[in-house]
All heavy atoms as TSV, in Angstrom:
chain	resi	resn	atom	element	x	y	z
A	1	MET	N	N	6.545	-10.405	-11.141
A	1	MET	CA	C	5.733	-10.067	-9.999
A	1	MET	C	C	4.634	-9.107	-10.464
A	1	MET	O	O	4.913	-8.092	-11.090
A	1	MET	CB	C	6.595	-9.410	-8.928
A	1	MET	CG	C	5.808	-8.798	-7.827
A	1	MET	SD	S	6.748	-8.117	-6.438
A	1	MET	CE	C	8.104	-7.308	-7.184
A	2	LYS	N	N	3.403	-9.438	-10.161
A	2	LYS	CA	C	2.270	-8.612	-10.564
A	2	LYS	C	C	1.975	-7.571	-9.491
A	2	LYS	O	O	1.908	-7.878	-8.305
A	2	LYS	CB	C	1.062	-9.480	-10.843
A	2	LYS	CG	C	1.272	-10.332	-12.088
A	2	LYS	CD	C	0.103	-11.219	-12.377
A	2	LYS	CE	C	0.345	-12.048	-13.610
A	2	LYS	NZ	N	1.504	-12.925	-13.541
A	3	ILE	N	N	1.802	-6.325	-9.944
A	3	ILE	CA	C	1.562	-5.193	-9.043
A	3	ILE	C	C	0.256	-4.521	-9.431
A	3	ILE	O	O	0.019	-4.235	-10.607
A	3	ILE	CB	C	2.711	-4.172	-9.128
A	3	ILE	CG1	C	4.032	-4.840	-8.737
A	3	ILE	CG2	C	2.421	-2.961	-8.250
A	3	ILE	CD1	C	5.252	-3.971	-9.000
A	4	LEU	N	N	-0.593	-4.271	-8.432
A	4	LEU	CA	C	-1.797	-3.485	-8.614
A	4	LEU	C	C	-1.510	-2.083	-8.105
A	4	LEU	O	O	-1.174	-1.901	-6.932
A	4	LEU	CB	C	-2.960	-4.106	-7.820
A	4	LEU	CG	C	-4.233	-3.279	-7.695
A	4	LEU	CD1	C	-4.874	-3.048	-9.057
A	4	LEU	CD2	C	-5.208	-3.945	-6.741
A	5	GLY	N	N	-1.604	-1.098	-8.985
A	5	GLY	CA	C	-1.379	0.296	-8.612
A	5	GLY	C	C	-2.695	1.040	-8.543
A	5	GLY	O	O	-3.552	0.877	-9.412
A	6	ILE	N	N	-2.858	1.848	-7.503
A	6	ILE	CA	C	-4.092	2.599	-7.287
A	6	ILE	C	C	-3.724	4.049	-7.000
A	6	ILE	O	O	-2.903	4.325	-6.124
A	6	ILE	CB	C	-4.884	2.040	-6.093
A	6	ILE	CG1	C	-5.204	0.558	-6.300
A	6	ILE	CG2	C	-6.155	2.855	-5.859
A	6	ILE	CD1	C	-5.735	-0.130	-5.054
A	7	ASP	N	N	-4.362	4.981	-7.729
A	7	ASP	CA	C	-4.136	6.404	-7.470
A	7	ASP	C	C	-5.476	7.112	-7.384
A	7	ASP	O	O	-6.295	7.034	-8.311
A	7	ASP	CB	C	-3.289	7.030	-8.565
A	7	ASP	CG	C	-2.882	8.457	-8.246
A	7	ASP	OD1	O	-3.209	8.953	-7.144
A	7	ASP	OD2	O	-2.238	9.084	-9.097
A	8	THR	N	N	-5.714	7.767	-6.263
A	8	THR	CA	C	-6.942	8.526	-6.059
A	8	THR	C	C	-6.631	9.980	-5.704
A	8	THR	O	O	-7.471	10.678	-5.145
A	8	THR	CB	C	-7.788	7.899	-4.922
A	8	THR	OG1	O	-7.051	7.967	-3.699
A	8	THR	CG2	C	-8.176	6.478	-5.235
A	9	ALA	N	N	-5.427	10.451	-6.036
A	9	ALA	CA	C	-4.982	11.772	-5.598
A	9	ALA	C	C	-5.538	12.930	-6.425
A	9	ALA	O	O	-5.401	14.074	-6.020
A	9	ALA	CB	C	-3.456	11.832	-5.604
A	10	THR	N	N	-6.171	12.640	-7.557
A	10	THR	CA	C	-6.730	13.707	-8.387
A	10	THR	C	C	-8.177	13.375	-8.712
A	10	THR	O	O	-8.728	12.408	-8.206
A	10	THR	CB	C	-5.936	13.844	-9.709
A	10	THR	OG1	O	-6.151	12.664	-10.508
A	10	THR	CG2	C	-4.445	14.018	-9.458
A	11	ASP	N	N	-8.785	14.155	-9.584
A	11	ASP	CA	C	-10.151	13.865	-10.020
A	11	ASP	C	C	-10.227	12.563	-10.797
A	11	ASP	O	O	-11.299	11.981	-10.940
A	11	ASP	CB	C	-10.682	14.990	-10.906
A	11	ASP	CG	C	-10.997	16.247	-10.104
A	11	ASP	OD1	O	-11.085	16.169	-8.864
A	11	ASP	OD2	O	-11.166	17.310	-10.729
A	12	VAL	N	N	-9.102	12.109	-11.318
A	12	VAL	CA	C	-9.059	10.876	-12.106
A	12	VAL	C	C	-8.695	9.702	-11.206
A	12	VAL	O	O	-7.631	9.689	-10.590
A	12	VAL	CB	C	-8.045	10.993	-13.261
A	12	VAL	CG1	C	-7.969	9.690	-14.039
A	12	VAL	CG2	C	-8.415	12.150	-14.177
A	13	LEU	N	N	-9.595	8.726	-11.138
A	13	LEU	CA	C	-9.300	7.468	-10.464
A	13	LEU	C	C	-8.482	6.628	-11.430
A	13	LEU	O	O	-8.890	6.429	-12.576
A	13	LEU	CB	C	-10.596	6.735	-10.116
A	13	LEU	CG	C	-10.478	5.284	-9.664
A	13	LEU	CD1	C	-9.700	5.200	-8.360
A	13	LEU	CD2	C	-11.849	4.662	-9.512
A	14	ALA	N	N	-7.325	6.168	-11.013
A	14	ALA	CA	C	-6.453	5.385	-11.893
A	14	ALA	C	C	-6.086	4.067	-11.228
A	14	ALA	O	O	-5.668	4.037	-10.074
A	14	ALA	CB	C	-5.189	6.170	-12.221
A	15	ILE	N	N	-6.262	2.990	-11.991
A	15	ILE	CA	C	-5.911	1.638	-11.556
A	15	ILE	C	C	-5.053	1.038	-12.662
A	15	ILE	O	O	-5.372	1.179	-13.840
A	15	ILE	CB	C	-7.168	0.751	-11.400
A	15	ILE	CG1	C	-8.218	1.384	-10.494
A	15	ILE	CG2	C	-6.795	-0.654	-10.966
A	15	ILE	CD1	C	-7.861	1.420	-9.053
A	16	ALA	N	N	-3.977	0.373	-12.300
A	16	ALA	CA	C	-3.147	-0.306	-13.297
A	16	ALA	C	C	-2.627	-1.606	-12.703
A	16	ALA	O	O	-2.421	-1.709	-11.497
A	16	ALA	CB	C	-1.977	0.573	-13.724
A	17	ILE	N	N	-2.426	-2.575	-13.587
A	17	ILE	CA	C	-1.793	-3.832	-13.190
A	17	ILE	C	C	-0.598	-4.033	-14.097
A	17	ILE	O	O	-0.712	-3.927	-15.326
A	17	ILE	CB	C	-2.763	-5.024	-13.301
A	17	ILE	CG1	C	-3.966	-4.811	-12.373
A	17	ILE	CG2	C	-2.036	-6.324	-12.959
A	17	ILE	CD1	C	-5.041	-5.879	-12.495
A	18	THR	N	N	0.554	-4.293	-13.469
A	18	THR	CA	C	1.778	-4.535	-14.225
A	18	THR	C	C	2.354	-5.897	-13.852
A	18	THR	O	O	2.058	-6.438	-12.790
A	18	THR	CB	C	2.843	-3.456	-13.946
A	18	THR	OG1	O	3.218	-3.510	-12.567
A	18	THR	CG2	C	2.325	-2.071	-14.286
A	19	ASP	N	N	3.173	-6.403	-14.747
A	19	ASP	CA	C	3.941	-7.616	-14.483
A	19	ASP	C	C	5.383	-7.241	-14.748
A	19	ASP	O	O	5.756	-7.021	-15.907
A	19	ASP	CB	C	3.486	-8.759	-15.385
A	19	ASP	CG	C	4.086	-10.097	-14.981
A	19	ASP	OD1	O	4.828	-10.138	-13.976
A	19	ASP	OD2	O	3.821	-11.093	-15.659
A	20	ASP	N	N	6.148	-7.132	-13.694
A	20	ASP	CA	C	7.488	-6.553	-13.761
A	20	ASP	C	C	7.362	-5.151	-14.360
A	20	ASP	O	O	6.669	-4.330	-13.791
A	20	ASP	CB	C	8.450	-7.451	-14.520
A	20	ASP	CG	C	8.721	-8.757	-13.760
A	20	ASP	OD1	O	8.824	-8.696	-12.525
A	20	ASP	OD2	O	8.779	-9.808	-14.402
A	21	LYS	N	N	7.936	-4.884	-15.510
A	21	LYS	CA	C	7.874	-3.542	-16.094
A	21	LYS	C	C	6.881	-3.445	-17.246
A	21	LYS	O	O	6.857	-2.470	-17.966
A	21	LYS	CB	C	9.254	-3.123	-16.559
A	21	LYS	CG	C	10.232	-2.972	-15.414
A	21	LYS	CD	C	11.579	-2.531	-15.902
A	21	LYS	CE	C	12.540	-2.397	-14.738
A	21	LYS	NZ	N	13.850	-1.954	-15.154
A	22	THR	N	N	6.024	-4.456	-17.399
A	22	THR	CA	C	5.072	-4.493	-18.504
A	22	THR	C	C	3.666	-4.169	-18.010
A	22	THR	O	O	3.174	-4.799	-17.071
A	22	THR	CB	C	5.073	-5.887	-19.163
A	22	THR	OG1	O	6.397	-6.189	-19.589
A	22	THR	CG2	C	4.126	-5.945	-20.341
A	23	LEU	N	N	3.032	-3.200	-18.647
A	23	LEU	CA	C	1.659	-2.859	-18.310
A	23	LEU	C	C	0.728	-3.941	-18.842
A	23	LEU	O	O	0.753	-4.270	-20.030
A	23	LEU	CB	C	1.286	-1.506	-18.928
A	23	LEU	CG	C	-0.143	-1.031	-18.687
A	23	LEU	CD1	C	-0.377	-0.748	-17.203
A	23	LEU	CD2	C	-0.422	0.203	-19.520
A	24	ILE	N	N	-0.090	-4.513	-17.961
A	24	ILE	CA	C	-1.067	-5.525	-18.364
A	24	ILE	C	C	-2.393	-4.859	-18.696
A	24	ILE	O	O	-2.994	-5.119	-19.723
A	24	ILE	CB	C	-1.267	-6.580	-17.265
A	24	ILE	CG1	C	0.031	-7.345	-17.006
A	24	ILE	CG2	C	-2.389	-7.540	-17.642
A	24	ILE	CD1	C	-0.042	-8.281	-15.821
A	25	THR	N	N	-2.864	-4.001	-17.799
A	25	THR	CA	C	-4.119	-3.287	-18.036
A	25	THR	C	C	-4.118	-1.995	-17.239
A	25	THR	O	O	-3.386	-1.849	-16.256
A	25	THR	CB	C	-5.344	-4.159	-17.657
A	25	THR	OG1	O	-6.535	-3.535	-18.141
A	25	THR	CG2	C	-5.450	-4.386	-16.175
A	26	GLU	N	N	-4.970	-1.089	-17.683
A	26	GLU	CA	C	-5.073	0.215	-17.046
A	26	GLU	C	C	-6.528	0.657	-17.099
A	26	GLU	O	O	-7.220	0.424	-18.094
A	26	GLU	CB	C	-4.183	1.189	-17.810
A	26	GLU	CG	C	-4.227	2.598	-17.349
A	26	GLU	CD	C	-3.317	3.489	-18.181
A	26	GLU	OE1	O	-3.148	3.232	-19.391
A	26	GLU	OE2	O	-2.792	4.441	-17.612
A	27	TYR	N	N	-6.994	1.280	-16.035
A	27	TYR	CA	C	-8.358	1.786	-15.972
A	27	TYR	C	C	-8.293	3.197	-15.417
A	27	TYR	O	O	-7.677	3.435	-14.380
A	27	TYR	CB	C	-9.215	0.902	-15.053
A	27	TYR	CG	C	-10.603	1.422	-14.823
A	27	TYR	CD1	C	-11.635	1.117	-15.702
A	27	TYR	CD2	C	-10.889	2.224	-13.731
A	27	TYR	CE1	C	-12.915	1.597	-15.498
A	27	TYR	CE2	C	-12.165	2.713	-13.514
A	27	TYR	CZ	C	-13.171	2.394	-14.400
A	27	TYR	OH	O	-14.431	2.876	-14.203
A	28	ARG	N	N	-8.916	4.139	-16.125
A	28	ARG	CA	C	-8.973	5.525	-15.652
A	28	ARG	C	C	-10.393	6.027	-15.784
A	28	ARG	O	O	-11.077	5.719	-16.761
A	28	ARG	CB	C	-8.063	6.427	-16.469
A	28	ARG	CG	C	-6.605	6.150	-16.289
A	28	ARG	CD	C	-5.812	7.107	-17.130
A	28	ARG	NE	N	-4.426	6.704	-17.140
A	28	ARG	CZ	C	-3.433	7.552	-17.225
A	28	ARG	NH1	N	-3.665	8.831	-17.333
A	28	ARG	NH2	N	-2.204	7.110	-17.229
A	29	SER	N	N	-10.809	6.810	-14.823
A	29	SER	CA	C	-12.130	7.402	-14.867
A	29	SER	C	C	-12.081	8.778	-14.229
A	29	SER	O	O	-11.661	8.913	-13.080
A	29	SER	CB	C	-13.133	6.509	-14.130
A	29	SER	OG	O	-14.415	7.062	-14.196
A	30	ASN	N	N	-12.498	9.773	-14.980
A	30	ASN	CA	C	-12.548	11.135	-14.454
A	30	ASN	C	C	-13.885	11.302	-13.733
A	30	ASN	O	O	-14.892	11.676	-14.325
A	30	ASN	CB	C	-12.415	12.154	-15.589
A	30	ASN	CG	C	-12.245	13.560	-15.065
A	30	ASN	OD1	O	-12.376	13.819	-13.876
A	30	ASN	ND2	N	-11.956	14.477	-15.961
A	31	ILE	N	N	-13.874	11.002	-12.444
A	31	ILE	CA	C	-15.120	10.953	-11.682
A	31	ILE	C	C	-15.198	12.013	-10.588
A	31	ILE	O	O	-16.036	11.937	-9.703
A	31	ILE	CB	C	-15.335	9.546	-11.089
A	31	ILE	CG1	C	-14.148	9.117	-10.250
A	31	ILE	CG2	C	-15.617	8.549	-12.178
A	31	ILE	CD1	C	-14.317	7.776	-9.578
A	32	ARG	N	N	-14.334	12.974	-10.657
A	32	ARG	CA	C	-14.361	14.123	-9.747
A	32	ARG	C	C	-14.503	13.735	-8.279
A	32	ARG	O	O	-15.447	14.114	-7.604
A	32	ARG	CB	C	-15.444	15.100	-10.155
A	32	ARG	CG	C	-15.220	15.631	-11.522
A	32	ARG	CD	C	-15.999	16.882	-11.723
A	32	ARG	NE	N	-15.402	17.548	-12.867
A	32	ARG	CZ	C	-15.061	18.802	-12.867
A	32	ARG	NH1	N	-15.275	19.534	-11.805
A	32	ARG	NH2	N	-14.511	19.334	-13.923
A	33	ARG	N	N	-13.575	12.940	-7.843
A	33	ARG	CA	C	-13.443	12.580	-6.428
A	33	ARG	C	C	-14.592	11.737	-5.882
A	33	ARG	O	O	-14.846	11.734	-4.688
A	33	ARG	CB	C	-13.213	13.815	-5.570
A	33	ARG	CG	C	-11.970	14.570	-6.005
A	33	ARG	CD	C	-11.431	15.395	-4.875
A	33	ARG	NE	N	-10.309	16.178	-5.326
A	33	ARG	CZ	C	-9.040	15.808	-5.175
A	33	ARG	NH1	N	-8.750	14.678	-4.593
A	33	ARG	NH2	N	-8.071	16.574	-5.600
A	34	ALA	N	N	-15.280	11.006	-6.722
A	34	ALA	CA	C	-16.282	10.043	-6.263
A	34	ALA	C	C	-15.626	8.665	-6.189
A	34	ALA	O	O	-16.243	7.653	-6.457
A	34	ALA	CB	C	-17.467	10.030	-7.211
A	35	HIS	N	N	-14.362	8.655	-5.819
A	35	HIS	CA	C	-13.567	7.430	-5.845
A	35	HIS	C	C	-14.124	6.340	-4.932
A	35	HIS	O	O	-14.073	5.168	-5.275
A	35	HIS	CB	C	-12.117	7.721	-5.472
A	35	HIS	CG	C	-11.450	8.725	-6.357
A	35	HIS	ND1	N	-11.883	9.019	-7.632
A	35	HIS	CD2	C	-10.374	9.513	-6.151
A	35	HIS	CE1	C	-11.097	9.936	-8.165
A	35	HIS	NE2	N	-10.173	10.256	-7.285
A	36	ALA	N	N	-14.630	6.720	-3.785
A	36	ALA	CA	C	-15.136	5.724	-2.839
A	36	ALA	C	C	-16.263	4.893	-3.452
A	36	ALA	O	O	-16.400	3.716	-3.159
A	36	ALA	CB	C	-15.624	6.399	-1.560
A	37	GLU	N	N	-17.042	5.513	-4.320
A	37	GLU	CA	C	-18.157	4.818	-4.958
A	37	GLU	C	C	-17.695	3.880	-6.066
A	37	GLU	O	O	-18.398	2.936	-6.406
A	37	GLU	CB	C	-19.135	5.833	-5.547
A	37	GLU	CG	C	-19.730	6.766	-4.523
A	37	GLU	CD	C	-20.421	7.944	-5.171
A	37	GLU	OE1	O	-20.737	7.892	-6.373
A	37	GLU	OE2	O	-20.653	8.935	-4.463
A	38	LYS	N	N	-16.552	4.139	-6.666
A	38	LYS	CA	C	-16.123	3.430	-7.875
A	38	LYS	C	C	-14.894	2.549	-7.694
A	38	LYS	O	O	-14.593	1.735	-8.568
A	38	LYS	CB	C	-15.827	4.446	-8.987
A	38	LYS	CG	C	-16.977	5.355	-9.328
A	38	LYS	CD	C	-18.067	4.610	-10.044
A	38	LYS	CE	C	-19.168	5.582	-10.449
A	38	LYS	NZ	N	-20.220	4.951	-11.187
A	39	LEU	N	N	-14.167	2.698	-6.610
A	39	LEU	CA	C	-12.868	2.048	-6.462
A	39	LEU	C	C	-12.930	0.522	-6.573
A	39	LEU	O	O	-12.188	-0.077	-7.356
A	39	LEU	CB	C	-12.208	2.450	-5.141
A	39	LEU	CG	C	-10.829	1.863	-4.881
A	39	LEU	CD1	C	-9.842	2.307	-5.951
A	39	LEU	CD2	C	-10.334	2.254	-3.508
A	40	ILE	N	N	-13.792	-0.117	-5.825
A	40	ILE	CA	C	-13.853	-1.582	-5.822
A	40	ILE	C	C	-14.247	-2.105	-7.203
A	40	ILE	O	O	-13.642	-3.057	-7.708
A	40	ILE	CB	C	-14.811	-2.101	-4.727
A	40	ILE	CG1	C	-14.343	-1.653	-3.341
A	40	ILE	CG2	C	-14.943	-3.617	-4.808
A	40	ILE	CD1	C	-12.925	-2.090	-2.982
A	41	ASN	N	N	-15.246	-1.484	-7.825
A	41	ASN	CA	C	-15.641	-1.906	-9.169
A	41	ASN	C	C	-14.519	-1.692	-10.183
A	41	ASN	O	O	-14.350	-2.490	-11.105
A	41	ASN	CB	C	-16.903	-1.180	-9.620
A	41	ASN	CG	C	-18.138	-1.695	-8.934
A	41	ASN	OD1	O	-18.162	-2.825	-8.450
A	41	ASN	ND2	N	-19.171	-0.879	-8.877
A	42	ALA	N	N	-13.750	-0.622	-10.031
A	42	ALA	CA	C	-12.634	-0.359	-10.937
A	42	ALA	C	C	-11.550	-1.428	-10.789
A	42	ALA	O	O	-10.985	-1.895	-11.788
A	42	ALA	CB	C	-12.051	1.032	-10.675
A	43	ILE	N	N	-11.273	-1.827	-9.558
A	43	ILE	CA	C	-10.289	-2.897	-9.325
A	43	ILE	C	C	-10.794	-4.204	-9.927
A	43	ILE	O	O	-10.048	-4.906	-10.611
A	43	ILE	CB	C	-9.992	-3.044	-7.825
A	43	ILE	CG1	C	-9.257	-1.811	-7.311
A	43	ILE	CG2	C	-9.178	-4.312	-7.552
A	43	ILE	CD1	C	-9.135	-1.736	-5.807
A	44	ASP	N	N	-12.070	-4.520	-9.690
A	44	ASP	CA	C	-12.653	-5.728	-10.278
A	44	ASP	C	C	-12.555	-5.702	-11.800
A	44	ASP	O	O	-12.206	-6.704	-12.423
A	44	ASP	CB	C	-14.116	-5.888	-9.859
A	44	ASP	CG	C	-14.294	-6.365	-8.437
A	44	ASP	OD1	O	-13.312	-6.891	-7.856
A	44	ASP	OD2	O	-15.405	-6.214	-7.895
A	45	HIS	N	N	-12.868	-4.562	-12.400
A	45	HIS	CA	C	-12.802	-4.403	-13.859
A	45	HIS	C	C	-11.378	-4.666	-14.361
A	45	HIS	O	O	-11.182	-5.377	-15.350
A	45	HIS	CB	C	-13.268	-3.004	-14.247
A	45	HIS	CG	C	-13.133	-2.679	-15.679
A	45	HIS	ND1	N	-13.945	-3.221	-16.655
A	45	HIS	CD2	C	-12.263	-1.883	-16.331
A	45	HIS	CE1	C	-13.575	-2.753	-17.834
A	45	HIS	NE2	N	-12.557	-1.934	-17.658
A	46	ALA	N	N	-10.395	-4.105	-13.681
A	46	ALA	CA	C	-9.001	-4.290	-14.089
A	46	ALA	C	C	-8.580	-5.754	-13.959
A	46	ALA	O	O	-7.901	-6.293	-14.846
A	46	ALA	CB	C	-8.080	-3.394	-13.260
A	47	LEU	N	N	-8.962	-6.409	-12.873
A	47	LEU	CA	C	-8.617	-7.820	-12.681
A	47	LEU	C	C	-9.274	-8.704	-13.745
A	47	LEU	O	O	-8.632	-9.603	-14.291
A	47	LEU	CB	C	-9.021	-8.289	-11.282
A	47	LEU	CG	C	-8.180	-7.741	-10.135
A	47	LEU	CD1	C	-8.847	-8.012	-8.801
A	47	LEU	CD2	C	-6.774	-8.324	-10.173
A	48	ILE	N	N	-10.533	-8.438	-14.043
A	48	ILE	CA	C	-11.222	-9.203	-15.084
A	48	ILE	C	C	-10.558	-8.992	-16.433
A	48	ILE	O	O	-10.320	-9.948	-17.179
A	48	ILE	CB	C	-12.724	-8.833	-15.128
A	48	ILE	CG1	C	-13.416	-9.371	-13.881
A	48	ILE	CG2	C	-13.390	-9.354	-16.400
A	48	ILE	CD1	C	-14.809	-8.807	-13.649
A	49	ASP	N	N	-10.248	-7.734	-16.748
A	49	ASP	CA	C	-9.591	-7.421	-18.017
A	49	ASP	C	C	-8.239	-8.130	-18.142
A	49	ASP	O	O	-7.862	-8.581	-19.216
A	49	ASP	CB	C	-9.415	-5.909	-18.150
A	49	ASP	CG	C	-8.936	-5.489	-19.513
A	49	ASP	OD1	O	-9.511	-5.962	-20.519
A	49	ASP	OD2	O	-7.985	-4.695	-19.585
A	50	ALA	N	N	-7.532	-8.236	-17.026
A	50	ALA	CA	C	-6.216	-8.884	-17.021
A	50	ALA	C	C	-6.316	-10.404	-16.867
A	50	ALA	O	O	-5.302	-11.096	-16.906
A	50	ALA	CB	C	-5.369	-8.318	-15.889
A	51	ARG	N	N	-7.536	-10.894	-16.646
A	51	ARG	CA	C	-7.770	-12.326	-16.414
A	51	ARG	C	C	-6.978	-12.829	-15.208
A	51	ARG	O	O	-6.321	-13.873	-15.247
A	51	ARG	CB	C	-7.455	-13.137	-17.661
A	51	ARG	CG	C	-8.361	-12.796	-18.808
A	51	ARG	CD	C	-8.080	-13.618	-20.013
A	51	ARG	NE	N	-9.062	-13.271	-21.043
A	51	ARG	CZ	C	-8.865	-13.459	-22.315
A	51	ARG	NH1	N	-7.755	-13.999	-22.756
A	51	ARG	NH2	N	-9.794	-13.130	-23.181
A	52	LEU	N	N	-7.063	-12.040	-14.138
A	52	LEU	CA	C	-6.362	-12.363	-12.900
A	52	LEU	C	C	-7.338	-12.369	-11.739
A	52	LEU	O	O	-8.416	-11.794	-11.816
A	52	LEU	CB	C	-5.270	-11.333	-12.619
A	52	LEU	CG	C	-4.132	-11.227	-13.622
A	52	LEU	CD1	C	-3.273	-10.007	-13.317
A	52	LEU	CD2	C	-3.299	-12.485	-13.611
A	53	LYS	N	N	-6.910	-12.997	-10.646
A	53	LYS	CA	C	-7.625	-12.934	-9.381
A	53	LYS	C	C	-6.794	-12.062	-8.437
A	53	LYS	O	O	-5.583	-11.902	-8.638
A	53	LYS	CB	C	-7.793	-14.327	-8.779
A	53	LYS	CG	C	-8.612	-15.265	-9.642
A	53	LYS	CD	C	-8.662	-16.635	-9.025
A	53	LYS	CE	C	-7.320	-17.273	-9.254
A	53	LYS	NZ	N	-7.181	-18.651	-8.870
A	54	LEU	N	N	-7.425	-11.542	-7.417
A	54	LEU	CA	C	-6.692	-10.728	-6.452
A	54	LEU	C	C	-5.534	-11.511	-5.848
A	54	LEU	O	O	-4.473	-10.954	-5.581
A	54	LEU	CB	C	-7.631	-10.209	-5.363
A	54	LEU	CG	C	-7.055	-9.153	-4.432
A	54	LEU	CD1	C	-6.509	-7.956	-5.205
A	54	LEU	CD2	C	-8.093	-8.707	-3.431
A	55	SER	N	N	-5.700	-12.812	-5.684
A	55	SER	CA	C	-4.631	-13.644	-5.116
A	55	SER	C	C	-3.420	-13.741	-6.050
A	55	SER	O	O	-2.342	-14.142	-5.610
A	55	SER	CB	C	-5.157	-15.036	-4.783
A	55	SER	OG	O	-5.649	-15.678	-5.941
A	56	ASP	N	N	-3.552	-13.360	-7.330
A	56	ASP	CA	C	-2.427	-13.347	-8.265
A	56	ASP	C	C	-1.538	-12.119	-8.081
A	56	ASP	O	O	-0.426	-12.071	-8.592
A	56	ASP	CB	C	-2.931	-13.362	-9.721
A	56	ASP	CG	C	-3.673	-14.632	-10.064
A	56	ASP	OD1	O	-3.270	-15.708	-9.584
A	56	ASP	OD2	O	-4.666	-14.542	-10.819
A	57	ILE	N	N	-2.041	-11.128	-7.359
A	57	ILE	CA	C	-1.316	-9.873	-7.159
A	57	ILE	C	C	-0.334	-10.030	-6.003
A	57	ILE	O	O	-0.710	-10.446	-4.909
A	57	ILE	CB	C	-2.297	-8.714	-6.860
A	57	ILE	CG1	C	-3.310	-8.546	-8.009
A	57	ILE	CG2	C	-1.560	-7.421	-6.583
A	57	ILE	CD1	C	-2.702	-8.161	-9.337
A	58	ALA	N	N	0.935	-9.692	-6.258
A	58	ALA	CA	C	1.970	-9.819	-5.226
A	58	ALA	C	C	2.091	-8.558	-4.382
A	58	ALA	O	O	2.411	-8.622	-3.195
A	58	ALA	CB	C	3.314	-10.136	-5.871
A	59	VAL	N	N	1.854	-7.390	-5.000
A	59	VAL	CA	C	2.061	-6.107	-4.324
A	59	VAL	C	C	0.920	-5.175	-4.702
A	59	VAL	O	O	0.487	-5.147	-5.849
A	59	VAL	CB	C	3.402	-5.466	-4.750
A	59	VAL	CG1	C	3.563	-4.076	-4.168
A	59	VAL	CG2	C	4.574	-6.347	-4.362
A	60	ILE	N	N	0.446	-4.404	-3.727
A	60	ILE	CA	C	-0.506	-3.332	-3.997
A	60	ILE	C	C	0.199	-2.023	-3.681
A	60	ILE	O	O	0.664	-1.813	-2.561
A	60	ILE	CB	C	-1.791	-3.481	-3.161
A	60	ILE	CG1	C	-2.492	-4.793	-3.510
A	60	ILE	CG2	C	-2.714	-2.286	-3.389
A	60	ILE	CD1	C	-3.697	-5.100	-2.661
A	61	ALA	N	N	0.300	-1.160	-4.694
A	61	ALA	CA	C	0.950	0.138	-4.535
A	61	ALA	C	C	-0.119	1.222	-4.596
A	61	ALA	O	O	-0.984	1.189	-5.465
A	61	ALA	CB	C	1.970	0.348	-5.647
A	62	VAL	N	N	-0.061	2.161	-3.656
A	62	VAL	CA	C	-1.056	3.227	-3.614
A	62	VAL	C	C	-0.382	4.585	-3.514
A	62	VAL	O	O	0.671	4.722	-2.897
A	62	VAL	CB	C	-2.036	3.058	-2.427
A	62	VAL	CG1	C	-2.837	1.789	-2.567
A	62	VAL	CG2	C	-1.311	3.083	-1.101
A	63	GLY	N	N	-1.013	5.570	-4.139
A	63	GLY	CA	C	-0.600	6.958	-3.929
A	63	GLY	C	C	-1.148	7.393	-2.581
A	63	GLY	O	O	-2.282	7.076	-2.226
A	64	THR	N	N	-0.350	8.106	-1.801
A	64	THR	CA	C	-0.758	8.453	-0.427
A	64	THR	C	C	-1.452	9.796	-0.317
A	64	THR	O	O	-1.766	10.224	0.774
A	64	THR	CB	C	0.446	8.420	0.523
A	64	THR	OG1	O	1.426	9.341	0.064
A	64	THR	CG2	C	1.004	7.016	0.623
A	65	GLY	N	N	-1.682	10.465	-1.414
A	65	GLY	CA	C	-2.489	11.683	-1.336
A	65	GLY	C	C	-1.712	12.919	-1.694
A	65	GLY	O	O	-0.567	12.822	-2.099
A	66	PRO	N	N	-2.362	14.041	-1.613
A	66	PRO	CA	C	-3.717	14.175	-1.102
A	66	PRO	C	C	-4.705	13.536	-2.046
A	66	PRO	O	O	-4.419	13.335	-3.215
A	66	PRO	CB	C	-3.916	15.672	-1.026
A	66	PRO	CG	C	-3.028	16.217	-2.097
A	66	PRO	CD	C	-1.845	15.279	-2.150
A	67	GLY	N	N	-5.861	13.224	-1.551
A	67	GLY	CA	C	-6.876	12.598	-2.375
A	67	GLY	C	C	-8.028	12.114	-1.538
A	67	GLY	O	O	-8.168	12.484	-0.375
A	68	SER	N	N	-8.855	11.284	-2.136
A	68	SER	CA	C	-10.044	10.790	-1.438
A	68	SER	C	C	-9.695	9.876	-0.272
A	68	SER	O	O	-10.433	9.798	0.692
A	68	SER	CB	C	-10.929	10.029	-2.413
A	68	SER	OG	O	-11.382	10.882	-3.424
A	69	PHE	N	N	-8.604	9.155	-0.394
A	69	PHE	CA	C	-8.191	8.232	0.656
A	69	PHE	C	C	-6.777	8.617	1.091
A	69	PHE	O	O	-5.917	8.848	0.262
A	69	PHE	CB	C	-8.181	6.799	0.154
A	69	PHE	CG	C	-9.523	6.350	-0.360
A	69	PHE	CD1	C	-9.812	6.388	-1.703
A	69	PHE	CD2	C	-10.497	5.923	0.518
A	69	PHE	CE1	C	-11.049	5.993	-2.180
A	69	PHE	CE2	C	-11.734	5.524	0.052
A	69	PHE	CZ	C	-12.016	5.570	-1.294
A	70	ILE	N	N	-6.555	8.679	2.377
A	70	ILE	CA	C	-5.238	9.036	2.881
A	70	ILE	C	C	-4.694	7.866	3.684
A	70	ILE	O	O	-5.356	7.348	4.578
A	70	ILE	CB	C	-5.306	10.306	3.755
A	70	ILE	CG1	C	-5.818	11.483	2.911
A	70	ILE	CG2	C	-3.951	10.614	4.362
A	70	ILE	CD1	C	-6.044	12.742	3.691
A	71	CYS	N	N	-3.490	7.463	3.327
A	71	CYS	CA	C	-2.850	6.350	4.037
A	71	CYS	C	C	-2.142	6.869	5.267
A	71	CYS	O	O	-1.763	8.023	5.340
A	71	CYS	CB	C	-1.875	5.662	3.102
A	71	CYS	SG	S	-1.075	4.242	3.837
A	72	CYS	N	N	-1.934	6.038	6.224
A	72	CYS	CA	C	-1.289	6.308	7.508
A	72	CYS	C	C	-0.357	7.469	7.428
A	72	CYS	O	O	0.735	7.544	7.282
A	72	CYS	CB	C	-0.578	5.088	8.026
A	72	CYS	SG	S	-0.870	3.564	7.146
């Protein structure tokens, strides 16, 4: 099962894609909380690097904060 992980809780924007317990790709950028400007491009970069489409991802896991984006 492929998982897209997203963390925006610190100055470092972190994106990772795993397949079960194996890391496929990882993207990190120390952008000092400019995550809203970079998030979509970072996800696209990770998917391209992994040679996957968003439809290949079974689960999206996110850190809930604190950070640039806060989940419910």
